[in-house]
KOLROLO-397860 format. One record per atom (N, C-alpha, C): residue number from 1; residue in one letter; chain; atom name; z, x, y. Coordinates in Angstrom, 3 decimals, decimal comma. Layout:
REC  seq  type  mol  atom        zz        xx        yy
REC  NUM     A    A    CA         Z         X         Y
...
! end
This chain:
REC  seq  type  mol  atom        zz        xx        yy
REC    1     M    A     N   -71,931   115,210   -50,364
REC    1     M    A    CA   -72,433   113,877   -50,291
REC    1     M    A     C   -72,039   113,573   -49,267
REC    2     A    A     N   -72,813   112,814   -48,114
REC    2     A    A    CA   -72,554   112,056   -47,040
REC    2     A    A     C   -72,346   110,521   -47,348
REC    3     I    A     N   -71,058   109,931   -46,690
REC    3     I    A    CA   -70,565   108,580   -46,951
REC    3     I    A     C   -70,596   108,010   -45,557
REC    4     T    A     N   -71,487   106,945   -45,779
REC    4     T    A    CA   -71,453   105,905   -44,284
REC    4     T    A     C   -70,905   104,556   -44,518
REC    5     R    A     N   -70,149   104,694   -43,733
REC    5     R    A    CA   -69,351   103,438   -43,573
REC    5     R    A     C   -69,640   102,150   -42,829
REC    6     V    A     N   -70,079   100,710   -43,267
REC    6     V    A    CA   -70,424    99,586   -42,474
REC    6     V    A     C   -70,057    98,571   -42,846
REC    7     G    A     N   -70,077    97,347   -41,702
REC    7     G    A    CA   -69,205    96,539   -42,239
REC    7     G    A     C   -70,284    95,152   -43,040
REC    8     I    A     N   -69,719    94,284   -43,622
REC    8     I    A    CA   -70,424    93,524   -44,251
REC    8     I    A     C   -71,758    92,928   -43,475
REC    9     R    A     N   -71,224    92,660   -42,011
REC    9     R    A    CA   -72,608    91,702   -41,232
REC    9     R    A     C   -73,338    93,169   -41,088
REC   10     E    A     N   -73,383    94,163   -40,712
REC   10     E    A    CA   -73,855    95,205   -40,482
REC   10     E    A     C   -74,866    95,613   -41,843
REC   11     A    A     N   -74,305    95,476   -42,947
REC   11     A    A    CA   -74,864    95,665   -44,087
REC   11     A    A     C   -75,685    94,957   -44,466
REC   12     K    A     N   -75,416    93,246   -43,942
REC   12     K    A    CA   -76,503    92,586   -44,498
REC   12     K    A     C   -77,936    92,460   -43,148
REC   13     L    A     N   -77,492    92,878   -42,332
REC   13     L    A    CA   -78,492    93,174   -41,308
REC   13     L    A     C   -79,939    94,156   -41,547
REC   14     N    A     N   -78,826    95,696   -42,008
REC   14     N    A    CA   -79,899    96,676   -42,437
REC   14     N    A     C   -79,429    96,968   -44,056
REC   15     L    A     N   -79,743    96,154   -44,736
REC   15     L    A    CA   -79,888    96,482   -46,172
REC   15     L    A     C   -80,852    97,288   -46,745
REC   16     S    A     N   -82,043    97,442   -46,477
REC   16     S    A    CA   -83,055    97,928   -46,780
REC   16     S    A     C   -82,826    99,282   -45,915
REC   17     R    A     N   -82,362    99,779   -44,928
REC   17     R    A    CA   -82,546   100,932   -44,225
REC   17     R    A     C   -81,174   101,475   -45,060
REC   18     L    A     N   -79,684   101,083   -45,432
REC   18     L    A    CA   -79,140   101,561   -46,789
REC   18     L    A     C   -79,595   102,145   -47,931
REC   19     I    A     N   -80,413   100,975   -48,237
REC   19     I    A    CA   -80,898   101,506   -49,642
REC   19     I    A     C   -81,657   102,954   -49,436
REC   20     R    A     N   -82,299   102,825   -48,308
REC   20     R    A    CA   -83,389   104,228   -47,941
REC   20     R    A     C   -82,160   105,478   -48,209
REC   21     E    A     N   -81,048   105,438   -47,606
REC   21     E    A    CA   -80,099   106,306   -47,426
REC   21     E    A     C   -79,357   106,332   -48,861
REC   22     V    A     N   -79,189   105,352   -49,710
REC   22     V    A    CA   -79,024   105,834   -50,822
REC   22     V    A     C   -79,814   106,552   -51,462
REC   23     Q    A     N   -80,760   106,428   -51,438
REC   23     Q    A    CA   -82,395   106,990   -52,194
REC   23     Q    A     C   -82,490   108,362   -51,651
REC   24     K    A     N   -81,551   108,857   -50,803
REC   24     K    A    CA   -81,939   110,097   -49,969
REC   24     K    A     C   -80,565   111,125   -50,674
REC   25     G    A     N   -79,305   110,019   -51,418
REC   25     G    A    CA   -78,352   110,574   -51,668
REC   25     G    A     C   -77,177   110,378   -51,153
REC   26     K    A     N   -77,027   109,529   -50,445
REC   26     K    A    CA   -76,017   108,931   -49,491
REC   26     K    A     C   -75,223   108,207   -50,237
REC   27     D    A     N   -73,763   107,915   -50,067
REC   27     D    A    CA   -73,189   106,612   -50,819
REC   27     D    A     C   -72,940   106,076   -49,128
REC   28     V    A     N   -72,837   104,723   -49,660
REC   28     V    A    CA   -72,675   103,567   -48,240
REC   28     V    A     C   -70,941   102,901   -48,899
REC   29     I    A     N   -70,476   102,455   -48,052
REC   29     I    A    CA   -69,146   101,992   -47,990
REC   29     I    A     C   -68,958   100,734   -47,266
REC   30     I    A     N   -68,868    99,790   -48,167
REC   30     I    A    CA   -69,048    98,687   -47,296
REC   30     I    A     C   -67,551    97,845   -46,925
REC   31     T    A     N   -67,411    97,930   -45,888
REC   31     T    A    CA   -65,999    97,032   -45,641
REC   31     T    A     C   -65,840    95,653   -44,893
REC   32     D    A     N   -64,906    95,308   -45,028
REC   32     D    A    CA   -64,582    93,643   -44,879
REC   32     D    A     C   -63,047    94,093   -43,904
REC   33     R    A     N   -63,475    93,585   -42,452
REC   33     R    A    CA   -62,341    93,770   -41,609
REC   33     R    A     C   -61,766    95,136   -41,712
REC   34     G    A     N   -62,467    96,289   -41,802
REC   34     G    A    CA   -62,161    97,706   -42,188
REC   34     G    A     C   -61,592    98,320   -43,431
REC   35     K    A     N   -60,964    97,212   -44,269
REC   35     K    A    CA   -61,119    97,531   -45,932
REC   35     K    A     C   -62,295    97,611   -46,971
REC   36     E    A     N   -62,187    98,980   -47,498
REC   36     E    A    CA   -62,917    99,263   -48,409
REC   36     E    A     C   -63,210    98,290   -49,282
REC   37     V    A     N   -64,200    97,624   -49,716
REC   37     V    A    CA   -64,788    96,628   -50,583
REC   37     V    A     C   -65,617    96,894   -51,862
REC   38     A    A     N   -66,545    97,514   -51,237
REC   38     A    A    CA   -67,621    98,049   -52,032
REC   38     A    A     C   -68,143    99,510   -51,766
REC   39     R    A     N   -69,554    99,867   -52,861
REC   39     R    A    CA   -69,786   101,307   -52,525
REC   39     R    A     C   -71,179   100,801   -53,453
REC   40     L    A     N   -72,510   101,350   -51,901
REC   40     L    A    CA   -73,419   101,685   -52,394
REC   40     L    A     C   -74,200   103,161   -53,163
REC   41     T    A     N   -74,367   103,152   -54,247
REC   41     T    A    CA   -74,640   104,603   -54,918
REC   41     T    A     C   -75,722   105,013   -55,365
REC   42     G    A     N   -76,480   105,939   -55,391
REC   42     G    A    CA   -77,677   105,940   -56,360
REC   42     G    A     C   -77,277   105,945   -58,089
REC   43     I    A     N   -78,651   105,461   -58,251
REC   43     I    A    CA   -78,353   105,601   -60,260
REC   43     I    A     C   -78,682   106,826   -60,672
REC   44     S    A     N   -77,898   107,400   -61,550
REC   44     S    A    CA   -78,101   108,514   -61,550
REC   44     S    A     C   -78,762   109,106   -62,956
REC   45     K    A     N   -79,579   109,738   -62,629
REC   45     K    A    CA   -81,030   110,146   -63,731
REC   45     K    A     C   -80,678   110,716   -64,789
REC   46     E    A     N   -79,382   111,256   -64,627
REC   46     E    A    CA   -78,853   111,704   -66,196
REC   46     E    A     C   -77,699   111,300   -66,438
REC   47     N    A     N   -77,346   111,347   -67,875
REC   47     N    A    CA   -75,878   110,409   -68,255
REC   47     N    A     C   -74,835   111,730   -68,024
REC   48     L    A     N   -73,662   111,740   -67,322
REC   48     L    A    CA   -73,011   112,617   -66,976
REC   48     L    A     C   -71,707   112,441   -67,810
REC   49     S    A     N   -71,097   113,572   -68,206
REC   49     S    A    CA   -69,703   113,419   -69,384
REC   49     S    A     C   -68,846   112,920   -68,432
REC   50     L    A     N   -67,780   112,137   -69,028
REC   50     L    A    CA   -66,356   111,967   -68,322
REC   50     L    A     C   -66,435   112,596   -67,245
REC   51     E    A     N   -66,060   114,104   -67,623
REC   51     E    A    CA   -65,526   115,475   -67,059
REC   51     E    A     C   -66,149   115,698   -66,058
REC   52     A    A     N   -67,731   115,515   -65,689
REC   52     A    A    CA   -68,178   115,410   -64,634
REC   52     A    A     C   -68,283   114,396   -63,604
REC   53     R    A     N   -68,028   113,223   -64,193
REC   53     R    A    CA   -67,699   112,025   -63,348
REC   53     R    A     C   -66,795   111,722   -62,361
REC   54     I    A     N   -65,325   112,739   -63,169
REC   54     I    A    CA   -64,348   112,553   -62,765
REC   54     I    A     C   -64,468   113,674   -61,742
REC   55     E    A     N   -65,023   115,110   -62,217
REC   55     E    A    CA   -65,191   115,670   -60,875
REC   55     E    A     C   -65,650   115,272   -59,551
REC   56     E    A     N   -66,861   114,735   -59,951
REC   56     E    A    CA   -67,861   113,851   -58,873
REC   56     E    A     C   -66,782   113,167   -57,898
REC   57     M    A     N   -66,017   112,294   -58,394
REC   57     M    A    CA   -65,091   111,501   -57,961
REC   57     M    A     C   -64,380   111,966   -57,201
REC   58     V    A     N   -63,342   113,347   -57,768
REC   58     V    A    CA   -62,688   114,050   -57,202
REC   58     V    A     C   -63,205   114,598   -55,689
REC   59     K    A     N   -64,286   115,196   -56,130
REC   59     K    A    CA   -65,303   115,562   -54,882
REC   59     K    A     C   -65,617   114,578   -53,691
REC   60     N    A     N   -65,600   113,432   -53,721
REC   60     N    A    CA   -65,588   112,664   -52,880
REC   60     N    A     C   -64,290   112,002   -52,693
REC   61     G    A     N   -63,099   112,138   -52,702
REC   61     G    A    CA   -62,349   111,990   -52,262
REC   61     G    A     C   -61,588   110,668   -52,876
REC   62     L    A     N   -62,190   109,842   -54,174
REC   62     L    A    CA   -62,174   109,246   -54,761
REC   62     L    A     C   -61,006   109,096   -55,852
REC   63     L    A     N   -60,768   110,497   -56,180
REC   63     L    A    CA   -59,380   110,738   -57,049
REC   63     L    A     C   -58,885   111,978   -57,138
REC   64     E    A     N   -57,577   111,830   -57,294
REC   64     E    A    CA   -56,940   113,378   -57,195
REC   64     E    A     C   -56,371   113,812   -58,313
REC   65     R    A     N   -56,606   115,108   -58,902
REC   65     R    A    CA   -56,103   116,123   -59,912
REC   65     R    A     C   -54,543   115,944   -59,654
REC   66     E    A     N   -54,144   115,413   -60,822
REC   66     E    A    CA   -52,798   115,924   -61,141
REC   66     E    A     C   -52,198   117,094   -61,015
REC   67     K    A     N   -51,466   117,382   -60,041
REC   67     K    A    CA   -50,448   118,627   -59,450
REC   67     K    A     C   -49,829   119,433   -60,737
REC   68     K    A     N   -49,050   118,531   -61,621
REC   68     K    A    CA   -48,502   119,417   -62,304
REC   68     K    A     C   -48,786   118,907   -63,963
REC   69     E    A     N   -48,745   119,993   -64,854
REC   69     E    A    CA   -49,214   119,793   -65,940
REC   69     E    A     C   -48,356   118,279   -66,434
REC   70     A    A     N   -49,204   117,950   -67,568
REC   70     A    A    CA   -48,882   116,373   -67,881
REC   70     A    A     C   -47,817   116,622   -69,448
REC   71     R    A     N   -46,906   116,171   -69,310
REC   71     R    A    CA   -46,006   116,455   -70,423
REC   71     R    A     C   -46,321   115,197   -71,797
REC   72     P    A     N   -46,147   115,897   -72,621
REC   72     P    A    CA   -46,770   115,020   -74,273
REC   72     P    A     C   -45,768   114,138   -74,120
REC   73     L    A     N   -46,304   113,278   -74,577
REC   73     L    A    CA   -45,524   111,701   -75,183
REC   73     L    A     C   -44,326   112,053   -75,877
REC   74     P    A     N   -43,539   111,290   -76,379
REC   74     P    A    CA   -42,764   111,286   -77,531
REC   74     P    A     C   -43,200   110,724   -78,711
REC   75     L    A     N   -43,280   111,360   -80,019
REC   75     L    A    CA   -43,730   110,320   -81,103
REC   75     L    A     C   -42,824   108,972   -81,225
REC   76     P    A     N   -43,425   108,043   -81,640
REC   76     P    A    CA   -43,076   106,791   -82,066
REC   76     P    A     C   -41,724   107,066   -82,862
REC   77     L    A     N   -41,082   106,205   -82,858
REC   77     L    A    CA   -39,791   105,682   -83,865
REC   77     L    A     C   -40,488   105,127   -84,898
REC   78     P    A     N   -40,067   105,864   -86,342
REC   78     P    A    CA   -40,572   105,299   -87,108
REC   78     P    A     C   -39,338   103,828   -87,519
REC   79     V    A     N   -40,189   103,069   -88,106
REC   79     V    A    CA   -39,482   101,439   -88,666
REC   79     V    A     C   -39,398   101,323   -89,781
REC   80     E    A     N   -38,625   101,153   -90,466
REC   80     E    A    CA   -38,731   100,963   -91,973
REC   80     E    A     C   -38,818    99,431   -92,410
REC   81     G    A     N   -39,939    99,448   -93,505
REC   81     G    A    CA   -40,519    98,344   -94,109
REC   81     G    A     C   -41,080    97,436   -93,205
REC   82     D    A     N   -40,261    96,166   -93,430
REC   82     D    A    CA   -41,105    94,958   -92,457
REC   82     D    A     C   -40,533    94,207   -90,941
REC   83     V    A     N   -39,744    95,428   -91,084
REC   83     V    A    CA   -38,509    95,293   -89,483
REC   83     V    A     C   -39,308    94,314   -88,070
REC   84     A    A     N   -40,572    95,250   -88,026
REC   84     A    A    CA   -41,365    94,885   -87,344
REC   84     A    A     C   -42,111    93,633   -87,303
REC   85     Q    A     N   -42,636    92,952   -88,165
REC   85     Q    A    CA   -43,355    91,911   -88,521
REC   85     Q    A     C   -41,997    91,210   -88,629
REC   86     K    A     N   -40,833    91,201   -88,747
REC   86     K    A    CA   -39,703    89,861   -88,646
REC   86     K    A     C   -39,092    89,852   -87,182
REC   87     L    A     N   -39,353    90,892   -86,399
REC   87     L    A    CA   -38,961    90,758   -84,997
REC   87     L    A     C   -40,320    90,108   -84,414
REC   88     L    A     N   -41,602    90,708   -84,558
REC   88     L    A    CA   -42,658    89,359   -84,105
REC   88     L    A     C   -42,305    88,203   -84,186
REC   89     Q    A     N   -42,222    87,471   -85,429
REC   89     Q    A    CA   -42,209    86,126   -85,856
REC   89     Q    A     C   -40,398    85,817   -85,314
REC   90     E    A     N   -40,003    86,390   -84,895
REC   90     E    A    CA   -38,344    85,953   -84,617
REC   90     E    A     C   -38,984    85,409   -82,950
REC   91     D    A     N   -39,477    86,554   -82,558
REC   91     D    A    CA   -40,134    86,330   -80,950
REC   91     D    A     C   -40,877    85,051   -80,506
REC   92     R    A     N   -41,689    85,221   -81,744
REC   92     R    A    CA   -42,907    83,383   -81,495
REC   92     R    A     C   -41,958    82,322   -81,478
REC   93     G    A     N   -41,128    82,235   -82,442
REC   93     G    A    CA   -40,414    81,175   -82,823
REC   93     G    A     C   -40,736    80,600   -84,232
! end
């Protein structure tokens, strides 16, 4: 998918043309003084799964996959009785 980058001023002057580009499948990034601030993208005709949306973002360079396998989080420590509630009340005064 092609991506076009334009400044705010150019986007305001050429909005109709930019929308036609989006309808043809292009994405348009709008910049403010060189910094990316917005994206025009077409509306998908199908509801993509989370994984499909992530893959699309990876393909467009918006996300990077983790290079190493994520390690599992440790289990939370058990808290006996109402210790947590007492600590919360203490903290709140």
